[in-house]
MINU-633198 format. One record per residue (C-alpha): residue number from 1; x, y, z. Coordinates in pm, 1 decimal. Last residue first. Layout:
N
NUM:X:Y:Z
...
***
This chain:
400
400:16769.4:12831.3:16659.6
399:16928.2:13052.0:16928.7
398:16713.4:13354.3:16833.9
397:16561.7:13390.8:17183.2
396:16214.1:13295.1:17060.7
395:16360.9:12992.5:16888.6
394:16520.8:12875.4:17212.1
393:16187.4:12916.8:17390.8
392:16007.5:12718.6:17121.6
391:16261.6:12441.7:17163.7
390:16201.5:12434.7:17537.7
389:15823.9:12422.7:17483.8
388:15852.6:12138.9:17232.5
387:16052.9:11944.2:17487.7
386:16423.8:11878.7:17472.3
385:16546.5:11521.1:17510.6
384:16895.3:11601.8:17389.1
383:16941.6:11372.9:17090.9
382:16582.8:11285.2:17000.8
381:16412.7:11612.7:17088.8
380:16695.1:11823.6:16951.3
379:16706.6:11613.4:16634.4
378:16331.2:11623.8:16566.2
377:16301.7:11996.7:16633.2
376:16592.6:12098.6:16410.1
375:16528.4:11852.7:16125.4
374:16442.3:12085.4:15836.5
373:16669.9:12361.7:15959.9
372:16760.0:12467.2:15606.2
371:16615.5:12221.6:15355.7
370:16780.9:11882.5:15355.9
369:17006.6:11731.2:15087.7
368:16842.6:11430.8:14921.7
367:16717.6:11139.5:15128.2
366:16794.7:10784.5:15238.5
365:17037.5:10684.2:14966.2
364:17214.5:10381.3:15114.3
363:17544.9:10234.6:14994.5
362:17545.0:9857.0:14986.4
361:17665.3:9636.2:15272.3
360:17722.6:9284.8:15131.2
359:17867.6:9306.5:14778.6
358:17973.6:9668.2:14815.8
357:17991.7:9905.1:14516.2
356:18147.3:10243.9:14595.7
355:18090.2:10498.3:14316.0
354:17832.4:10702.1:14514.3
353:17548.3:10783.1:14278.1
352:17478.3:11127.2:14133.0
351:17157.0:11309.6:14218.5
350:16822.9:11411.3:14076.7
349:16535.0:11550.8:14282.7
348:16199.0:11405.7:14382.4
347:15957.1:11629.1:14571.0
346:16020.1:11970.7:14730.0
345:16105.4:11826.8:15074.3
344:16335.0:11583.7:14896.8
343:16332.4:11215.2:14805.4
342:16608.5:11109.7:14567.9
341:16630.3:11018.3:14198.7
340:16973.6:10889.9:14106.5
339:17200.7:10901.6:13801.3
338:17499.7:10668.3:13817.3
337:17289.0:10360.2:13743.4
336:17590.5:10155.3:13625.3
335:17403.8:10061.3:13307.7
334:17320.6:10426.2:13242.0
333:17683.7:10531.2:13281.2
332:17783.2:10248.4:13046.1
331:17512.1:10342.7:12795.6
330:17621.8:10709.0:12785.3
329:17327.6:10949.2:12814.9
328:17452.0:11088.4:13149.0
327:17796.8:11146.3:12998.7
326:17649.4:11305.0:12685.3
325:17489.5:11578.2:12896.7
324:17822.2:11622.1:13077.5
323:17984.2:11682.3:12738.2
322:18179.2:11387.2:12609.3
321:18526.8:11380.1:12463.1
320:18498.6:11047.2:12278.5
319:18706.2:10743.7:12370.3
318:19024.6:10548.6:12320.0
317:19219.8:10256.5:12464.1
316:19351.8:10043.5:12173.3
315:19191.4:9699.6:12166.9
314:19214.0:9678.3:11783.1
313:18834.3:9665.0:11753.3
312:18826.2:9957.4:11999.3
311:19057.7:10144.6:11764.1
310:18839.2:10092.1:11457.8
309:18511.0:10172.2:11634.7
308:18661.6:10478.8:11801.0
307:18807.8:10587.9:11469.1
306:18481.5:10573.9:11276.8
305:18278.2:10733.5:11558.1
304:18519.9:11027.5:11576.4
303:18487.4:11085.2:11205.1
302:18756.8:11028.9:10944.0
301:19042.1:11227.6:10782.1
300:19139.5:11411.9:11103.6
299:19278.2:11089.6:11247.3
298:19542.7:11053.4:10975.1
297:19715.9:11391.2:10996.0
296:19676.8:11375.3:11375.3
295:19883.0:11055.2:11394.1
294:20168.3:11204.6:11191.7
293:20165.7:11528.5:11392.0
292:20171.3:11339.4:11721.1
291:20467.5:11133.1:11599.8
290:20662.8:11434.7:11476.3
289:20591.0:11616.5:11804.8
288:20680.7:11350.1:12060.6
287:21030.0:11248.2:11958.8
286:21182.8:11222.0:12307.4
285:20848.9:11101.2:12449.4
284:20827.7:10842.3:12170.6
283:21178.1:10722.1:12245.2
282:21093.4:10677.2:12613.5
281:20775.7:10494.5:12511.3
280:20969.4:10250.6:12298.0
279:20979.0:10191.4:11921.0
278:20907.3:10553.5:11827.1
277:21235.9:10698.9:11698.8
276:21351.6:10349.9:11596.5
275:21066.8:10340.3:11340.7
274:20903.1:9997.6:11339.0
273:20576.1:10110.1:11501.2
272:20578.3:10431.3:11292.7
271:20443.1:10267.6:10977.1
270:20093.3:10414.5:11013.4
269:19790.1:10240.9:10862.2
268:19577.4:10383.8:11145.2
267:19469.8:10045.4:11280.0
266:19821.6:9904.5:11240.6
265:19976.1:10206.5:11413.8
264:19735.2:10177.5:11703.7
263:19809.3:9803.0:11732.9
262:20182.8:9875.3:11759.0
261:20117.6:10143.5:12019.4
260:19901.2:9908.7:12224.0
259:20184.7:9659.1:12229.1
258:20432.8:9931.2:12327.6
257:20240.8:10030.0:12639.8
256:19988.8:10279.4:12780.1
255:19834.7:10428.8:12467.3
254:19551.7:10664.3:12563.8
253:19378.6:10804.7:12256.8
252:19124.8:11079.8:12313.9
251:18879.9:11202.5:12053.5
250:18813.2:11518.5:11855.1
249:18556.9:11693.8:11640.5
248:18389.5:11603.4:11311.2
247:18676.2:11499.9:11084.6
246:18886.0:11399.3:11383.9
245:19142.8:11588.0:11589.7
244:19353.3:11404.9:11852.1
243:19336.5:11425.3:12229.4
242:19613.9:11286.5:12447.9
241:19828.3:10985.7:12538.7
240:20061.7:10909.7:12250.2
239:20312.2:10924.7:12415.9
238:20354.9:10885.5:12795.1
237:20574.3:11095.0:13031.0
236:20434.1:11450.5:13019.3
235:20085.1:11337.5:12918.9
234:19909.6:11546.2:12653.7
233:19584.6:11732.7:12716.3
232:19764.5:12064.9:12757.4
231:20128.9:12005.3:12841.7
230:20169.7:12236.8:13139.2
229:20524.1:12259.6:13281.6
228:20707.4:12032.5:13522.4
227:20961.8:12197.4:13755.6
226:21316.7:12065.0:13698.2
225:21508.8:11951.3:14007.4
224:21529.0:11606.3:13849.0
223:21409.9:11357.0:14111.4
222:21212.5:11602.9:14324.2
221:21053.7:11758.9:14015.6
220:20948.0:11426.6:13867.9
219:20827.7:11321.7:14213.1
218:20594.6:11619.7:14231.0
217:20456.1:11541.0:13885.9
216:20422.0:11172.3:13974.8
215:20189.8:11252.6:14268.3
214:20079.6:11617.1:14266.1
213:19822.7:11473.9:14505.6
212:20043.7:11530.2:14810.6
211:20079.1:11898.9:14719.8
210:19700.6:11939.5:14690.7
209:19637.2:11752.1:15014.0
208:19887.1:11959.3:15211.7
207:19741.7:12281.2:15070.6
206:19387.8:12175.9:15160.5
205:19496.2:12118.5:15518.7
204:19390.9:11838.6:15752.5
203:19464.0:11840.9:16127.4
202:19295.5:11532.2:16274.8
201:19238.9:11544.9:16652.4
200:19213.5:11225.2:16856.2
199:18987.7:10977.7:17034.7
198:19114.8:10700.4:17261.8
197:18905.5:10394.6:17348.3
196:19203.5:10177.8:17252.4
195:19096.2:9934.2:16980.4
194:18775.3:10109.5:16873.4
193:18951.3:10443.9:16899.0
192:19226.8:10332.7:16662.2
191:18968.6:10209.1:16408.8
190:18778.6:10537.1:16451.8
189:19101.1:10729.5:16381.3
188:19150.5:10531.0:16060.1
187:18789.2:10596.8:15961.5
186:18832.2:10968.8:16022.7
185:19155.9:10982.0:15825.4
184:19003.7:10804.1:15525.5
183:18700.6:11034.1:15533.0
182:18918.4:11343.5:15564.1
181:19131.1:11223.8:15273.2
180:18812.5:11198.8:15065.8
179:18698.3:11545.2:15165.9
178:19043.9:11680.9:15088.8
177:19027.0:11522.5:14744.6
176:18694.5:11693.4:14679.8
175:18814.1:12031.0:14806.2
174:19130.2:12007.0:14596.5
173:18925.4:11900.9:14291.2
172:18692.1:12198.9:14290.5
171:18563.6:12105.3:13944.1
170:18685.4:12224.6:13601.9
169:19055.1:12213.4:13694.6
168:19225.9:12551.7:13708.7
167:19427.6:12689.6:13419.4
166:19771.6:12845.9:13388.3
165:19868.9:13030.6:13069.6
164:19724.9:13022.5:12719.7
163:20005.8:12887.1:12501.8
162:20097.6:12615.0:12753.9
161:19744.9:12472.9:12723.4
160:19602.2:12386.4:13062.0
159:19721.6:12239.9:13389.7
158:20080.2:12210.3:13516.7
157:20108.2:12552.6:13682.7
156:19746.0:12531.5:13798.7
155:19828.8:12232.6:14018.7
154:20125.5:12401.0:14188.6
153:19995.4:12421.1:14544.7
152:19951.2:12798.0:14543.9
151:19728.7:12805.6:14236.0
150:19515.6:12499.1:14303.8
149:19503.5:12621.8:14664.0
148:19358.9:12957.9:14562.5
147:19107.7:12788.2:14332.4
146:18994.2:12564.0:14617.4
145:18946.3:12829.1:14882.6
144:19166.7:12885.3:15187.6
143:19134.3:13144.3:15462.0
142:19462.3:13249.2:15618.1
141:19545.1:13204.3:15987.2
140:19772.9:12903.8:15930.2
139:19983.8:13075.2:15663.5
138:20304.8:13100.3:15870.5
137:20288.6:12739.4:15987.8
136:20053.5:12542.1:16212.1
135:19685.1:12441.2:16224.5
134:19666.0:12365.4:15854.0
133:19677.7:12573.2:15535.4
132:19326.8:12593.3:15393.1
131:19152.8:12438.8:15690.6
130:18979.8:12110.5:15773.5
129:18960.4:12011.1:16140.6
128:18857.2:11650.0:16210.3
127:18761.2:11560.7:16569.3
126:18739.1:11194.0:16667.4
125:18574.1:11185.8:17010.1
124:18667.0:10913.5:17260.2
123:18757.2:11168.7:17528.1
122:18401.9:11311.6:17523.8
121:18345.2:11599.4:17769.5
120:18710.1:11712.2:17780.4
119:18749.4:11609.4:17417.1
118:18493.6:11879.5:17334.1
117:18696.0:12161.2:17488.9
116:19032.3:12042.3:17358.7
115:18893.8:11986.0:17009.8
114:18742.0:12332.9:16974.7
113:18379.0:12402.4:17063.7
112:18427.1:12636.9:17358.8
111:18290.8:12921.1:17148.2
110:18616.0:13118.4:17136.1
109:18795.6:12790.8:17062.9
108:18579.9:12749.1:16750.8
107:18768.8:13004.5:16545.1
106:19115.8:12898.0:16658.4
105:19227.0:12815.7:16303.9
104:18952.3:12923.7:16066.3
103:18639.9:12708.5:16074.3
102:18629.4:12385.7:15876.7
101:18461.8:12138.6:16110.6
100:18391.0:11764.8:16126.6
99:18304.3:11614.7:16465.6
98:18301.2:11236.9:16504.0
97:18166.0:10973.6:16742.1
96:17894.3:11191.6:16890.7
95:17735.1:11127.9:17231.3
94:17896.8:11412.4:17424.2
93:17914.8:11620.8:17104.9
92:17538.2:11674.5:17119.8
91:17573.2:11840.8:17460.1
90:17856.1:12057.8:17334.9
89:17641.2:12162.5:17037.3
88:17350.3:12259.6:17262.3
87:17579.9:12447.5:17501.4
86:17722.8:12650.3:17213.2
85:17372.1:12744.1:17107.5
84:17287.5:12859.1:17458.6
83:17606.9:13064.9:17470.7
82:17504.2:13224.1:17137.1
81:17771.8:13273.2:16871.2
80:17709.7:12916.5:16753.1
79:17356.7:13009.3:16642.1
78:17193.0:12672.9:16580.1
77:16998.7:12544.7:16277.9
76:16973.9:12166.0:16245.7
75:16987.2:11997.1:15905.6
74:16977.1:11617.3:15889.6
73:17206.2:11452.1:15638.3
72:17184.6:11171.9:15378.9
71:17247.7:11414.8:15091.3
70:17468.0:11719.3:15142.6
69:17731.8:11752.2:14870.2
68:17559.4:11785.9:14531.4
67:17242.0:11947.5:14671.3
66:17442.7:12247.0:14791.2
65:17584.8:12308.8:14442.4
64:17247.2:12258.3:14275.2
63:17120.1:12540.9:14492.9
62:16821.9:12497.3:14726.7
61:16636.6:12825.1:14792.9
60:16360.1:12720.8:14553.0
59:16303.7:12818.6:14189.9
58:15941.8:12786.0:14076.1
57:15865.6:12502.9:13832.6
56:15533.1:12416.1:13994.5
55:15675.8:12094.9:14144.2
54:15965.3:12290.6:14292.7
53:16270.9:12407.7:14100.7
52:16622.7:12342.7:14234.0
51:16856.9:12636.2:14191.0
50:17103.8:12697.8:13908.7
49:17193.2:12966.8:13980.7
48:17359.0:12964.1:14216.5
47:17576.0:12950.0:14526.8
46:17315.1:13050.8:14785.6
45:17288.9:12715.7:14962.5
44:17667.6:12701.7:14921.5
43:17726.6:12927.5:15220.9
42:17574.9:12671.4:15459.2
41:17289.1:12827.9:15652.7
40:17145.8:13157.6:15534.2
39:17007.0:13271.6:15868.8
38:16986.0:13002.6:16138.2
37:17352.3:12911.8:16082.8
36:17399.3:12543.2:16013.8
35:17464.8:12222.9:16211.5
34:17457.7:11910.2:15995.0
33:17369.5:11595.2:16189.5
32:17498.3:11286.1:16008.3
31:17393.5:10936.1:16121.2
30:17648.9:10712.9:15947.1
29:17524.6:10462.7:15688.4
28:17795.6:10451.3:15425.6
27:17624.0:10727.8:15228.4
26:17635.9:10937.3:15545.5
25:18013.8:10895.3:15570.2
24:18041.7:11004.8:15207.4
23:17815.0:11302.3:15276.3
22:18028.4:11389.8:15579.5
21:18345.2:11395.5:15369.5
20:18189.7:11600.5:15088.9
19:18042.6:11837.9:15349.8
18:18390.6:11899.1:15492.1
17:18558.2:11968.2:15156.0
16:18261.1:12151.0:14997.6
15:18106.6:12467.8:15146.4
14:18036.7:12433.0:15519.4
13:18148.4:12227.7:15817.6
12:17994.3:12181.8:16161.7
11:17902.3:11818.3:16098.3
10:17831.3:11613.6:16409.2
9:17869.2:11253.4:16288.8
8:17711.6:10957.9:16469.5
7:17854.8:10614.5:16390.7
6:17697.1:10268.6:16433.2
5:17540.2:10269.5:16085.9
4:17890.7:10287.6:15938.4
3:17892.5:9956.9:15744.4
2:17528.6:9979.0:15630.4
1:17303.0:9705.8:15778.8
***
């Protein structure tokens, strides 16, 4: 049995951070009910192209973006602005273990779906609120999107080539990290609830996550008072640890200690290992440019494949700079079965595997992301005992 098969998640979130958390919980076996607007649903359903094609090759309403973050969920459409819709969600919350939401601060209080309201009917509820800036502070009322938080939280200031200005990361990394923190927080709160019977509210902000994940870069500033600057693909505190040109492109070399550096020099035919300017990592950082130039002058004389073979033989960490197409053709990625094929209303669709590998309770892939409202009738019948006639009445009134 999956490790979280005993948990029921009521997912009121949209876009990426919340859905990423609920998808992870669903992968681990939780029963995830995704509540969406009757018209349009989750914003990311329309974030394309690309869109999934059906068996005849015709584009559907399912975007690749939405498919990436919503597998193992059931979609129920409910109008939260409707008193009847609010009552349905409150009734489902009575038996839920977790609510995940990312409305603006105070947005769900007007509907009676905030933590205080739902805790009154289910004191054991774990309620995770994800916002751009948190429930408190001068920015609390602002909306928050990943690129905005990468900018405001300092990540863009240390990313990219210094000659070309700040650069965002190629995926919405703040959203993804927030989703992972949300999952950790939810599981910690569930552990507390299982010991005490007490639920709680989790206040999680994208800005807080982004600042926390500055990691060594934040600590470098706090220790020195000097704000780190972008260094392109180079590491600010390790040399050589970056991309280098080859005769047919480029590769990455990631030297993490002095032994690896000595082996790199031997493989390249470079005498720098005995040069006092480069003997230790601290010395190499202080004399970065002449060393990088010397290495690059050699690496550009042979192909990427030549150098990767030579450096791997010398046990020097290195690798090609793959496109995403090359990633999914890589033998290690293939061996780890990181590409999936999942059942979907439009047939079989591709997906990317969860990286968690359990020896006893493996991750389950029950279904790809649902179509909008695909499970409305089934969930309302199962969870609330509604009849087909009652559901038809709700539909007629525009609640579903």
